[in-house]
C-alpha positions as CSV (number, residue, x, y, z in Angstrom):
1,M,72.8,110.9,78.9
2,K,72.2,107.7,76.8
3,I,71.8,104.2,78.1
4,L,74.1,102.0,76.0
5,L,73.3,98.7,77.8
6,R,70.9,97.4,80.4
7,Q,71.1,93.8,81.6
8,D,69.2,92.2,84.5
9,D,69.4,88.4,85.2
10,G,67.6,88.7,88.5
11,E,70.8,88.5,90.5
12,R,73.0,91.0,88.7
13,R,71.9,94.3,87.1
14,V,74.4,96.0,84.8
15,T,73.9,99.4,83.2
16,V,76.3,101.3,80.9
17,I,75.6,105.0,80.4
18,E,77.3,107.5,78.2
19,V,77.3,111.3,78.6
20,L,76.6,112.6,75.1
21,R,78.4,115.9,75.7
22,D,81.9,114.5,76.2
23,G,81.6,110.7,75.7
24,T,82.3,109.8,79.4
25,R,81.0,106.3,80.2
26,F,79.9,104.7,83.4
27,Y,79.5,101.1,84.4
28,F,77.0,100.4,87.2
29,E,76.4,96.9,88.7
30,S,73.5,96.5,91.1
31,G,73.5,100.2,91.7
32,A,77.2,100.5,92.5
33,L,79.6,102.4,90.2
34,F,82.6,100.3,89.2
35,T,84.0,102.0,86.1
36,C,84.1,105.6,84.7
37,V,86.2,106.4,81.7
38,D,86.5,109.3,79.2
39,A,85.8,109.0,75.5
40,H,89.2,107.5,74.9
41,G,88.9,104.9,77.6
42,N,91.1,106.7,80.2
43,N,90.2,105.9,83.8
44,L,88.5,108.7,85.8
45,L,88.0,106.9,89.2
46,R,90.5,107.6,92.0
47,Y,90.4,104.1,93.5
48,V,91.4,102.6,90.1
49,K,94.2,105.1,89.8
50,A,95.4,104.1,93.3
51,M,95.4,100.4,92.4
52,E,97.3,101.2,89.2
53,Q,99.9,103.1,91.3
54,A,100.1,100.2,93.8
55,L,101.0,97.8,90.9
56,A,103.4,100.2,89.2
57,R,106.4,97.9,89.4
58,A,104.8,94.9,87.9
59,S,105.2,93.7,84.3
60,T,102.6,90.9,84.7
61,V,99.4,91.3,86.7
62,L,96.5,89.0,87.6
63,L,93.3,90.9,87.9
64,L,90.4,89.2,89.8
65,G,87.2,91.0,88.8
66,T,86.7,93.0,85.7
67,A,83.6,95.2,85.6
68,G,84.3,97.7,82.7
69,G,88.0,96.8,82.7
70,A,89.4,100.2,83.4
71,L,92.3,98.9,85.5
72,A,93.1,96.2,82.9
73,T,93.1,98.8,80.2
74,Q,95.3,101.2,82.0
75,L,97.9,98.5,82.8
76,S,97.8,97.0,79.3
77,R,98.4,100.4,77.7
78,R,101.5,100.7,79.8
79,G,102.8,97.4,78.4
80,V,101.8,95.2,81.3
81,S,100.8,91.7,80.5
82,V,97.3,91.4,82.2
83,T,95.3,88.2,82.9
84,A,91.7,89.2,83.8
85,V,89.4,86.7,85.6
86,D,85.7,87.2,85.9
87,N,82.8,84.8,86.7
88,Q,80.6,86.6,84.2
89,A,81.7,85.8,80.6
90,E,79.8,88.8,79.2
91,A,81.8,91.2,81.3
92,F,84.7,90.9,78.9
93,E,82.4,91.7,75.9
94,V,81.0,94.7,77.7
95,A,84.6,95.9,78.6
96,R,85.8,95.5,75.0
97,R,82.7,97.0,73.3
98,W,82.1,100.0,75.6
99,F,85.3,100.6,77.6
100,H,88.2,100.1,75.2
101,L,89.6,96.9,76.8
102,P,92.6,96.0,74.6
103,P,92.6,92.7,72.8
104,E,96.0,91.9,74.4
105,V,94.4,91.4,77.8
106,E,94.0,87.7,78.5
107,C,90.4,87.0,79.6
108,V,89.5,84.0,81.7
109,H,85.9,83.1,82.6
110,A,86.1,81.6,86.0
111,D,85.2,82.1,89.7
112,A,88.1,83.9,91.3
113,L,88.6,81.4,94.2
114,E,88.3,78.4,91.9
115,F,90.9,80.0,89.5
116,L,93.3,80.6,92.4
117,R,92.9,77.0,93.5
118,S,93.6,75.5,90.1
119,T,96.3,77.7,88.5
120,G,99.9,76.9,88.7
121,R,101.1,80.2,87.3
122,Q,102.6,83.2,89.1
123,W,102.4,87.0,88.4
124,D,104.4,90.0,89.6
125,A,101.3,91.4,91.2
126,V,97.6,90.5,91.9
127,A,94.7,93.0,92.0
128,V,91.5,91.8,93.7
129,D,88.4,93.7,92.8
130,V,85.7,91.2,93.2
131,F,82.2,92.2,94.3
132,N,78.6,91.2,94.5
133,G,77.0,94.6,94.3
134,S,79.1,96.6,96.8
135,D,80.0,93.6,99.0
136,I,82.9,91.2,98.7
137,P,81.6,87.6,98.5
138,K,82.0,86.0,101.9
139,H,83.7,82.9,100.5
140,L,86.7,85.1,99.6
141,L,87.2,86.6,103.1
142,T,89.1,83.6,104.4
143,A,92.6,82.5,105.3
144,E,92.5,80.2,102.2
145,T,92.2,83.1,99.9
146,G,95.1,84.9,101.5
147,T,97.3,81.8,101.2
148,L,96.3,81.3,97.6
149,L,97.1,84.9,96.8
150,A,100.5,84.6,98.4
151,R,101.1,81.5,96.3
152,V,100.3,83.1,92.9
153,V,102.3,86.3,93.4
154,R,106.0,86.1,92.8
155,P,108.5,86.7,95.7
156,G,108.8,90.5,96.0
157,G,105.5,91.0,94.3
158,T,102.5,93.0,95.3
159,I,98.8,92.2,96.2
160,A,96.3,95.1,96.1
161,W,92.8,94.3,97.3
162,N,90.0,96.9,96.9
163,V,87.3,97.2,99.6
164,A,84.3,99.5,98.9
165,D,84.3,100.7,102.5
166,G,86.4,102.6,105.1
167,F,89.6,101.2,106.5
168,Q,88.0,100.6,109.9
169,S,85.1,98.6,108.5
170,K,84.7,94.9,109.3
171,T,85.2,94.0,105.7
172,A,88.5,95.8,105.4
173,Q,89.7,94.2,108.7
174,R,88.7,90.8,107.5
175,V,90.6,91.2,104.2
176,A,93.7,92.3,106.2
177,K,93.3,89.4,108.5
178,A,93.1,86.9,105.6
179,L,96.4,88.3,104.3
180,R,98.1,88.3,107.7
181,L,97.2,84.7,108.2
182,A,99.1,84.0,105.0
183,G,102.2,85.5,106.5
184,L,101.8,88.8,104.8
185,S,101.9,92.3,106.3
186,P,99.0,94.3,104.8
187,L,98.8,98.1,104.8
188,L,95.3,99.7,104.7
189,V,95.2,102.7,102.5
190,P,92.1,105.0,102.5
191,V,91.0,106.3,99.1
192,I,88.4,109.1,99.4
193,E,86.5,110.4,96.4
194,E,83.6,112.9,96.7
195,G,83.1,112.0,100.4
196,L,82.9,108.3,99.7
197,G,85.6,106.0,100.9
198,N,87.3,102.9,99.5
199,T,90.2,101.1,101.1
200,L,93.1,99.4,99.4
201,V,94.6,96.6,101.4
202,V,98.2,96.4,100.0
203,C,101.0,94.1,100.8
204,R,104.2,92.6,99.3
205,R,105.3,89.0,99.4
206,E,108.7,88.9,101.0
207,K,111.5,87.3,99.0
208,T,112.4,85.0,101.9
209,T,110.0,82.2,102.8
210,R,107.9,82.5,105.9
211,S,105.7,79.9,107.5
212,V,102.0,80.1,106.5
213,I,99.1,79.8,108.9
214,V,96.0,78.4,107.3
215,S,93.3,79.1,109.9
216,D,90.5,81.5,110.3
217,R,90.7,81.5,114.1
């Protein structure tokens, strides 16, 4: 193996590793694996594949959280118009240099919640893959986030939120609650890979308008 990149700013540790035998590359952040692609940039992680499948009908996708950009790359290669948002500007450089992120992907340097608050745009689907290490930042686990996600996805569109834990975990339940409080009906989908579990919290915005509750109670 060869270390291609090592960054440590005291709060965030990023390591990019390549397997010399076949060109497989890994993106680790604070010890957690976020991206694994082959020598051609094709995704090798099951949870990323599951997210791609959940967004299969979308022609435009907002992706909150980038890491190595595997999901953005897979979607863009299918002709999807992708807007990727990350609070680390260097994440896009890493994704393009080491993980084949296409130049067609629109890259926005911003905090995910602040971006949702400020944008007036809508997308066919939204993928949420934001972490601090293996934890979702607490400020995202609120009814406000659910309401904002429901606002930026078009009627009939899909929201897919990745949780790096089992479907019965407190985090997965808090994500589901945030979406329910926005008038959505989330489905928790377990994704198991080599004994480790992720959960996708997936829901679709109905085409008819429903009342929205903005409360964490």
